Structure formats: C-alpha cells, structure tokens
C-alpha positions in Angstrom: 403.0 105.0 51.6 403.7 101.7 53.3 404.5 102.2 57.0 406.5 99.9 59.1 405.5 98.7 62.6 407.8 101.1 64.4 407.3 104.0 66.9 409.6 106.6 65.3 410.6 107.0 61.7 412.1 109.8 59.6 410.3 110.7 56.4 410.7 113.3 53.7 407.7 115.5 53.3 407.1 113.9 49.8 406.4 110.7 51.6 404.3 112.3 54.3 402.0 113.7 51.6 401.9 110.6 49.5 399.1 108.0 48.8 396.0 107.9 50.8 397.4 109.0 54.2 395.3 111.7 55.7 395.9 113.8 58.8 393.1 114.8 61.2 393.8 117.6 63.7 391.6 116.9 66.7 388.3 118.6 66.5 389.0 121.3 69.1 392.8 121.6 69.1 393.9 125.2 69.0 393.9 127.1 65.7 396.8 127.7 63.3 399.3 130.0 65.1 402.4 130.7 62.9 402.8 134.3 62.0 405.6 136.1 60.1 407.3 137.0 63.3 406.8 133.7 65.1 407.4 130.8 62.9 407.0 131.7 59.2 410.1 134.0 58.8 412.4 131.4 60.4 410.7 128.7 58.2 411.2 130.7 55.0 414.8 131.7 55.8 415.8 128.1 56.6 414.1 126.8 53.4 415.7 129.4 51.1 419.1 129.0 52.7 419.0 125.2 52.3 417.9 125.6 48.7 420.6 128.2 47.7 423.6 126.9 49.7 425.5 124.1 48.1 427.0 123.0 51.5 423.5 122.9 53.1 422.2 120.8 50.3 424.5 118.0 51.1 422.3 116.9 54.0 418.6 116.9 54.4 417.0 119.5 56.6 415.4 118.3 59.8 412.1 120.2 59.9 411.1 118.8 63.3 408.8 116.1 64.7 405.1 115.2 64.4 403.2 112.9 66.6 400.3 110.9 65.2 397.8 108.4 66.6 396.5 105.5 64.5 394.5 102.9 66.5 393.4 101.0 63.5 396.1 100.0 60.9 393.5 99.3 58.3 392.5 103.0 58.2 395.0 105.6 56.9 393.5 108.5 58.9 396.1 109.7 61.4 395.1 112.0 64.3 397.7 114.7 64.9 398.7 115.2 68.5 401.6 117.4 67.7 402.8 118.9 64.4 399.7 120.6 63.0 401.7 123.9 62.6 404.4 122.2 60.5 402.0 120.1 58.4 399.7 123.1 57.7 402.5 125.4 56.9 403.9 122.9 54.4 400.6 122.5 52.7 400.1 126.3 52.6 403.4 126.6 50.7 402.3 123.9 48.2 398.9 125.5 47.8 400.4 129.0 47.1 402.8 127.4 44.6 399.9 125.6 42.9 398.0 128.8 42.6 401.0 130.6 41.0 401.3 127.7 38.5 397.6 128.0 37.7 398.0 131.8 37.1 400.8 131.0 34.6 398.8 128.3 32.9 401.0 125.4 34.0 398.3 122.7 34.2 400.7 119.8 34.7 402.3 121.3 37.8 398.8 122.2 39.2 397.8 118.5 38.8 401.1 117.3 40.3 400.8 119.5 43.5 397.1 118.6 43.9 398.2 115.0 44.5 400.0 116.2 47.6 397.3 118.5 49.0 394.4 116.1 48.3 393.7 112.4 48.8 391.6 110.5 46.3 389.1 108.0 47.8 387.7 104.8 46.2 385.1 106.7 44.2 387.6 109.1 42.8 386.5 112.0 45.0 389.2 114.4 46.1 389.4 114.9 49.9 391.7 117.4 51.7 395.0 115.8 52.8 394.6 117.5 56.2 391.5 118.2 58.2 392.2 121.2 60.6 390.5 121.8 63.9 386.9 123.1 64.1 388.4 126.6 64.5 390.0 126.7 61.0 388.7 123.8 58.9 385.7 125.6 57.3 387.9 128.5 56.2 390.5 126.0 55.0 388.0 124.2 52.8 386.1 127.2 51.5 388.8 129.8 51.1 392.3 128.3 51.1 392.0 125.0 49.2 390.0 126.0 46.1 392.1 126.6 43.0 392.4 130.2 41.9 394.9 132.7 40.6 397.3 133.8 43.4 397.0 137.5 42.6 393.2 137.3 43.1 393.1 134.8 46.0 395.7 136.6 48.2 393.2 139.4 48.6 389.8 137.5 48.3 390.6 135.1 51.2 390.5 138.0 53.7 386.9 138.9 52.9 384.9 138.7 56.1 387.7 136.7 57.8 387.5 136.3 61.5 390.3 136.7 64.0 391.1 133.0 64.2 391.4 132.5 60.5 393.2 135.8 59.7 396.5 134.2 60.7 395.9 131.3 58.3 395.2 133.7 55.4 398.2 135.9 56.3 400.5 132.8 56.2 399.2 131.9 52.7 399.8 135.4 51.4 403.2 135.7 53.1 404.4 132.4 51.6 402.9 133.1 48.1 404.4 136.6 48.0 407.8 135.2 48.8 407.5 132.5 46.2 406.5 135.1 43.6 409.2 137.6 44.5 412.2 135.4 45.4 411.7 132.1 43.5 409.6 132.7 40.4 411.9 135.4 39.2 410.2 136.9 36.1 408.0 133.8 35.5 410.9 131.4 35.7 408.6 128.3 36.1 411.5 125.9 36.2 413.0 127.6 39.3 409.7 127.3 41.1 409.4 123.7 40.2 412.9 123.0 41.4 412.1 124.9 44.6 409.0 123.1 45.7 410.4 119.7 44.7 413.5 120.5 46.8 411.2 121.3 49.7 409.4 118.0 49.4 412.5 115.8 49.0 415.0 117.5 51.3 412.8 118.6 54.3 412.4 115.6 56.6 410.2 115.1 59.6 410.6 112.7 62.5 407.2 110.9 62.8 406.2 109.2 66.0 403.3 106.9 65.2 401.5 105.7 68.3 398.8 103.1 68.6 397.4 104.4 71.9 395.9 107.8 72.6 397.1 107.7 76.2 400.6 106.7 75.2 400.8 109.5 72.6 399.8 112.2 75.0 402.1 110.7 77.6 405.0 110.9 75.2 404.1 114.4 74.0 404.0 115.7 77.6 407.5 114.4 78.3 409.3 115.4 75.1 410.4 119.0 74.7 409.7 119.5 71.0 410.9 122.5 68.9 408.3 125.1 67.9 405.3 126.5 69.8 404.5 123.8 72.3 401.2 123.1 74.0 400.7 124.3 77.6 399.5 121.9 80.3 395.9 123.2 80.0 395.9 122.7 76.2 397.2 119.1 76.7 394.5 118.5 79.2 391.7 119.9 77.0 392.8 117.9 74.0 393.2 114.7 75.9 389.8 115.0 77.6 388.1 115.7 74.3 390.0 112.8 72.6 388.7 110.5 75.3 385.2 111.7 74.9 385.4 111.4 71.1 386.3 107.7 71.6 388.2 105.4 69.2 388.2 106.8 65.6 387.9 103.9 63.2 386.6 104.8 59.7 385.4 108.4 60.3 386.8 111.7 61.3 384.9 111.4 64.6 384.9 108.1 66.5 382.3 109.1 69.0 379.2 111.3 69.0 380.2 114.6 67.4 377.4 116.4 69.2 378.8 115.1 72.5 382.2 116.3 71.7 380.8 119.7 70.7 378.9 119.9 74.0 382.0 119.0 75.9 384.0 121.7 74.1 381.4 124.3 74.9 381.6 123.2 78.6 385.3 123.7 78.5 384.9 127.2 77.0 382.3 128.0 79.5 384.8 127.0 82.3 387.4 129.3 80.8 384.9 132.2 80.5 383.8 131.9 84.2 387.4 131.6 85.3 388.2 134.8 83.4 385.4 136.6 85.3 386.9 135.7 88.7 390.4 136.5 87.4 391.8 133.0 87.7 394.1 131.4 85.1 392.9 128.0 83.8 396.3 126.4 84.6 396.1 127.5 88.2 392.5 126.3 88.5 393.3 122.9 87.1 396.2 122.5 89.5 394.2 123.6 92.5 391.3 121.3 91.5 393.7 118.3 91.3 395.3 119.2 94.6 391.9 119.4 96.2 390.3 116.3 94.8 392.9 114.0 93.3 396.5 114.4 94.7 399.4 116.8 95.2 400.4 118.1 91.8 403.4 120.3 90.8 403.0 123.1 88.2 404.5 121.0 85.4 402.7 117.8 86.3 399.1 118.9 85.8 398.6 116.9 82.6 400.5 113.9 84.0 398.0 113.8 86.9 395.0 114.0 84.6 396.4 111.3 82.4 396.7 108.9 85.3 393.3 109.9 86.9 391.2 109.9 83.7 391.0 106.9 81.5 388.3 106.4 78.9 385.2 108.3 77.8 383.0 107.8 80.9 385.7 109.1 83.2 386.5 112.0 80.9 382.9 113.1 80.8 382.6 112.8 84.6 385.9 114.7 85.2 384.8 117.6 82.9 381.5 117.8 84.8 383.3 117.9 88.1 385.6 120.6 86.8 382.6 122.6 85.8 381.0 122.3 89.2 384.4 123.1 90.8 384.4 126.5 89.1 381.1 127.3 90.8 382.7 126.6 94.2 385.8 128.5 93.3 383.7 131.5 92.3 382.1 131.5 95.7 385.5 131.7 97.3 386.9 134.4 95.0 383.8 136.6 94.8 382.4 136.0 98.3 380.6 139.4 98.5 378.4 138.4 95.6 377.4 135.0 97.1 374.8 134.1 99.7 376.5 132.8 102.9 373.6 133.3 105.3 373.2 129.6 106.0 376.7 129.6 107.6 377.4 130.8 111.1 379.0 134.2 111.2 378.5 134.7 107.5 379.7 138.4 107.5 383.0 137.3 109.0 383.4 134.6 106.4 383.0 137.1 103.6 385.5 139.5 105.3 388.1 136.7 105.7 387.6 135.4 102.1 388.1 139.0 100.8 391.2 139.3 103.0 392.6 136.0 101.6 392.1 137.4 98.1 393.7 140.7 99.1 396.8 138.9 100.5 397.1 136.9 97.2 397.0 133.6 99.1 396.7 131.2 96.2 398.2 128.3 98.0 395.2 128.2 100.4 392.5 127.7 97.9 392.8 123.9 97.3 391.9 123.3 101.0 389.0 125.8 100.8 387.8 124.2 97.6 387.7 120.7 99.1 386.2 121.8 102.4 383.5 123.8 100.7 382.6 120.8 98.5 382.2 118.7 101.7 380.0 121.4 103.1 377.8 121.3 100.0 377.6 117.6 100.2 376.5 117.7 103.9 379.8 116.2 105.0 381.1 119.1 107.1 384.3 118.9 109.1 383.1 121.6 111.5 382.7 125.3 111.4 383.6 126.5 107.9 384.1 130.1 109.1 386.6 128.9 111.6 388.5 127.0 108.9 388.6 130.1 106.7 389.9 132.2 109.6 392.6 129.7 110.6 393.9 129.5 107.0 393.9 133.3 106.8 395.9 133.6 110.1 398.3 130.8 108.9 399.0 132.5 105.6 399.2 136.0 107.1 401.8 134.9 109.6 403.9 132.6 107.4 403.8 134.5 104.1 402.5 138.0 104.4 404.6 139.0 107.4 407.4 136.4 107.6 407.9 135.7 103.8 408.5 132.0 104.5 408.8 129.3 101.9 405.9 129.0 99.4 406.8 125.4 98.9 406.6 124.7 102.6 403.2 126.3 102.8 402.0 124.3 99.8 403.2 121.1 101.4 401.0 121.8 104.4 398.0 122.5 102.2 398.6 119.2 100.4 398.7 117.3 103.7 395.4 118.8 104.7 393.8 118.1 101.3 394.9 114.5 101.6 393.2 114.1 104.9 390.1 116.1 103.7 389.7 113.4 101.0 389.4 110.9 103.8 386.8 110.9 106.5 388.4 111.4 109.9 389.8 114.9 109.9 388.3 117.6 112.1 389.1 121.3 113.0 391.4 120.4 115.9 393.5 118.2 113.6 393.7 120.9 110.9 394.8 123.5 113.5 397.5 121.1 114.8 398.8 120.5 111.2 398.9 124.2 110.5 400.9 124.8 113.7 403.3 121.9 113.1 402.1 120.0 116.2 400.5 117.1 114.3 401.8 113.5 114.0 401.6 111.8 110.6 399.3 108.8 111.0 401.5 106.5 108.8 405.1 107.4 109.7 404.3 108.6 113.2 406.6 111.5 112.6 405.8 115.1 113.3 404.3 116.9 110.2 406.5 119.9 109.3 405.0 123.4 109.1 406.5 126.8 108.4 404.2 128.4 111.0 406.4 131.0 112.8 406.6 131.2 116.6 405.5 134.4 118.4 409.0 135.8 118.7 409.7 135.5 114.9 406.3 136.8 114.0 406.6 139.8 116.3 410.1 140.6 115.1 409.1 140.5 111.4 405.9 142.6 112.2 408.0 145.4 113.7 409.8 145.8 110.4 406.9 145.1 108.0 406.4 147.5 105.1 404.1 147.4 102.1 403.2 149.4 99.1 399.9 147.6 98.8 397.0 149.7 100.0 394.8 146.6 100.2 397.2 144.7 102.5 397.7 147.8 104.6 394.0 148.4 104.9 393.4 144.8 106.0 396.0 145.0 108.7 395.1 148.4 110.0 391.4 147.4 110.1 392.2 144.4 112.3 394.3 146.5 114.5 391.4 149.0 114.8 389.0 146.4 115.8 391.4 145.2 118.5 391.8 148.8 119.8 388.0 148.9 120.1 387.8 145.7 122.1 386.8 143.4 119.2 384.2 143.4 116.4 381.3 142.9 118.7 382.1 145.9 120.8 383.2 148.3 118.0 381.4 151.6 118.0 383.1 152.8 114.8 383.2 150.2 112.1 386.1 150.8 109.6 384.9 151.3 106.1 386.1 148.5 103.8 387.1 151.2 101.3 388.7 153.5 103.9 391.6 155.6 102.6 395.0 154.4 103.6 396.9 157.5 104.6 400.6 158.0 104.7 401.4 160.1 107.7 404.8 161.0 106.4 403.7 161.7 102.8 404.6 159.6 99.7 406.3 162.7 98.3 408.2 165.2 100.4 410.2 167.2 97.9 409.7 170.9 98.3 407.6 170.5 101.5 408.2 171.2 105.2 408.8 167.5 105.7 411.9 167.8 103.5 413.2 170.9 105.2 412.6 169.4 108.7 414.7 166.5 107.8 417.5 168.9 106.8 417.1 171.4 109.7 416.0 169.2 112.6 417.7 165.8 111.8 420.8 167.2 110.1 420.3 165.4 106.8 422.0 168.1 104.6 422.4 166.1 101.4 419.4 165.5 99.3 420.3 161.8 98.8 420.4 161.4 102.6 416.9 162.8 102.9 415.6 160.6 100.0 417.0 157.5 101.6 415.5 158.4 105.0 412.2 159.0 103.4 412.3 155.7 101.5 413.2 153.8 104.6 410.2 154.9 106.6 407.6 155.8 104.0 406.0 152.4 103.5 406.3 151.1 107.1 403.0 150.0 108.6 403.7 152.4 111.5 403.6 155.3 109.0 400.1 154.4 107.8 396.6 154.9 109.2 393.0 154.8 108.1 391.0 157.9 107.2 387.2 157.5 107.4 386.5 161.1 106.6 387.7 161.2 103.0 390.2 164.0 103.7 393.3 162.3 102.3 393.6 164.5 99.3 393.3 167.8 101.2 395.9 167.0 103.8 398.4 164.7 102.1 401.5 167.0 102.1 400.7 169.1 105.2 403.0 169.1 108.2 402.1 166.5 110.9 400.5 169.0 113.3 398.2 170.5 110.7 397.2 166.9 109.7 396.3 166.3 113.3 394.2 169.5 113.5 392.4 169.1 110.2 391.7 165.3 110.2 393.4 162.9 112.6 392.1 164.3 115.9 388.5 164.2 115.0 388.5 160.8 113.1 386.2 158.3 114.8 388.8 155.5 114.4 391.1 155.1 117.4 394.0 154.0 115.2 393.9 157.5 113.7 392.7 159.7 116.6 395.3 158.1 118.8 398.0 159.9 116.8 397.3 162.8 119.1 399.7 161.0 121.6 402.6 162.1 119.3 403.9 165.6 119.2 406.1 165.1 116.1 406.6 162.6 113.4 409.8 161.0 112.1 411.4 157.6 112.0 411.6 157.1 115.8 407.8 157.7 116.1 407.0 155.4 113.2 409.2 152.7 114.8 407.5 153.2 118.3 404.0 153.0 116.8 404.9 149.9 114.8 406.4 148.2 117.9 403.0 148.7 119.6 401.2 147.3 116.5 403.5 144.2 116.7 402.6 143.6 120.3 398.9 143.9 119.5 399.3 141.6 116.5 400.1 138.7 118.8 396.6 139.0 120.2 395.0 139.1 116.8 396.7 136.6 114.5 397.3 133.4 116.5 396.2 129.8 116.2 
C-alpha cells in the first residue's frame, strides 16, 4: 500500500493488511487483553449489526485509531504504539474464517485470506503480518497462525497454554464459534465470504503514522483513545524499552536484543520488589520523579519521563537509577528489617518510619527518598533521624489530626525536594519550610505551609476519633512516653503490638453499658443509645493500651470490673491512671481527651 507523507490518515482494514506492510508490537508491550466481556462482545455486536442493518451499511464503521512509528520510509515495518488489540482481534477473526474455509475444502478462500495474515518477502517466504509482544508471539506463531480445521484447532490451542496466552486462545475460539453459528449458517460459504469481505472493506481505522518515537509517545499520552488505554506506568515502560532498543531499521530489533531483554527483566524485578513492600508502581514512579527530577502530578508521570529521558544512554541510566531507588524505598517502608546502626538514634528512626507507614503518609516519601540518597552518597544535610521525626510531626499535625489539604502538603514536599536537589539546604531551613516561616529565595515571598498553629491543633485533637488500631496505638504510645517523662526515663516500655482497648466497648447491646445509658442518662430509646455509643466509641479518650493481653476477657465488662481485673494493675500509666475515674461515659471520655490534647502540644511540635 502506498502511503502518503501525512500524520493521520483513514484506511479500511483491507488496506491496512495489504502488500508488504508489517506491524511490530514492541518486544515487551503488554499481552493481548480483549476478553468476551471486555472488548470482544462489543466488537462482534458492532460488526454483525453493521453487516445486517441496511441503514448502518450506508456509512463505514469507525473501528478506532492505531498509532505507528516508522523512522525509515524504505522499510515497511511499523512499530505499534497503540492499537495492538484492534489489529490482533482483526487478524484473529480472519484466521478463524480461514480455518473454517479450510475445513470446508475452500482452498481459494484460504489462499485469499492468507494474503492478509501473512507478508511475502523477496524470497517468497511467508512472514506473519503482525509480530506480537514477547508475551504472546511464540504462541501466536506456533498455535494460532498454523492452518488447521477450526473444529480441531479450537480445542488443541489450549493444550499447555499459560495464563498470558489463554486470553488469546479464548478470543480465537469465541470469534470462530460465532462465525460458525451465526454467519456460516449450514455451510453457507457465500455468506461467510460476504461477511469477512464486508469487515475488511467497511471497517476503517484512523492511522497516525509518526516518524519519531518521542513524538509518537507524546501524542499517545495526550490523546484519549477508545478502548483499553495504557496506564502511565505502561507508557513509561514501553518508552524506556523503545529507547534502549534503539532505532529499528531493517530488523525487528534495532538495538541489542539481549540488552532489551535484560532491561525488561530489570523492570520486572522492580515491580516484584515494589509488590513486596506494598507499593504501586505508579506511586513509586511519581515519588521517584518528585525526589530526583521535578514536581510531577499523577497524570503527568509519563510526560515528565519523556522530557527527562532522551535516547538509549539516558534510558539505561534512568532504569538503573529506578532500580537503585527501590532499594532506598524498601529501607524506608520496611525499616525494621534494615540495618540503621550507623545512624544516630537508630531505634527512634525505625519507630518513626514505622509510624509514618502506619499513618499512611505517602506524601512524605519523596523527601525521605532524596534525603536518604544524599546520606548514602556522603552528602548529608544533617541528622537524618531528626529529619524523619520532623516530617512525622508535620504530617501528624497537618493530616492525621487536622485533615488539611493533601495538595498543600504535597506542595511543601515539592519545595523541600527542589532544595534537596541543590546543595545549600540544611535542617533549620527544612524546619522553617515545614512551619511556613521560610522565604522563597527567588521571589522573596513567604513559602506557604498548611502547618496548623497550636490552637487549631489542640482543638482538633480534642475531637479526634479513629477506627484504626495502628493510629490509636501510635498516639497512645507517644502519650504514654510523655506521662513517664520521656523515652529515656520510661520504666515501662509500651509493647509495639500492645492491644488497643476500648474502655466503653465496641458493642454494648444487651450489656450493663446499654442499661446504664437508659437508667442513668435517661436515653430511653434504643436509637438514642446507639447514637450516643457511636459518638463516643472511637474517640481517642475512650481508648487505652493493655500490656497484659487481657482485652478479650474484659471487653464487655462494666467499667469498675475492668478497673479491678486489668486497668489498675497495668504497668502503663495511661491505663493505670484510669483509677482517677469513678465512672465512664461521654463526659469522662471528653475530660480525658482534653488532657491528652494539652499533652500533645508538648509532644508533636516543630
């Protein structure tokens, strides 16, 4: 097919699968994904409706777009950036039709269709029209493409099939079964011929042919195509591997195939290690970019990589840096499994990193990632443990207690990351940025921060409630250390896995707690008692730590019995101190939490 020098052209599928044009899905693009429920059923319904409906037939059916790269006009091998699902599905339909014709002995139709699914080279050798990704191509060549009777092949292709290729086999069988049942109609060969010819002539595709890999990925990232789109992480992976592969000229692989394979294995290893620490690859990519490149929004991850990485050398280096970054991130997310002994106050660093994880403080990690990298390089900005603690306090006050803007918190982290990528920042500067006291060095304006003042923090703390045992345990542990005069003077160290006890139980129905609310507080209606219980149940003032493991045995007992059996003898002051109370209801919970809020000002401050 002769192609014009244009960016975007509409072609019928007959022209797409014509001549010597061949389509190469990048080596490690994702596998074929269309299933009966997601893609195939809609495709079949649209096709049959267009074929059967006279009104529909008056206009061609727009099947959707594909995006191709061809950096050498003399070579008719086109790399597929987007559209492999449509191209593969179209060829699966033709292959299934060919196999049905073969079963009926229609040799001419078999030969006709094979001209669409194969390309003939200069020596007369037949080469597959499409080369799928490494995840599907072997199965495509060995199982899907070979000529065979459909009735035999629809079962044989599933022999020893792996998970990735099972979808491909199921699509072949689904399309072939539908052709057999709905189109062939008692071996009506003419109807099947008309049907597949209609498909090739009337289904059209908008083809974007790009001469530059970077431009192609840039366009794909900005256009919202129909179908199952690629996520930011998929785009990044494909782009990096394309860059490492180099410029394809007269072969499927422009660069060293072993190098691309090794890079793909590195990428998969990164994903595996991220999975171990419970981190999504999209979050890691964004945090890495925020730490080491520039501020990046969720939907601009690929755009940042596209601007930062140009060419094979930079792609290889970037992938290496990503790999090393996972090691650093693992230290931050699993601190208890790492060796921190060469840092001052290593035990406190571990405690604070565990607390950050407990508080789900994702926005903090880009700063920690960049700071830890500087530590590893011998370019420390000061006491790393102090930095971790400052970030913990900042996040605890702004987000955990005061529920302030996540965007505002992220803006502060971006400001710190920007300065960490320089050379002049120190701990005092970071503290002033966190508190909102710092002046921007360029604009000479005050840097905004959501850090709440003491009055706001104390007011919010008085009302704080949580259903998270982890968060409650962290806060109660810090309050306990404060009651004992600090960590260095603590005689009873709270167990990191201490039970979080609800003083007023989680469930009060058919207990003395419920009858006391009725008889002593006058809450006659059940709905009133339920509302009262829900109001106070999860307040921090209603929770304490049990170091004795007696939670299960006392959970629904009246308050005085809980005191006698567990609270009074517990070594932790936050629990034994409950002996100051003679009864327990909302007023006592509020009074205790007001005291907690006052103490919190002496614990969480910058």
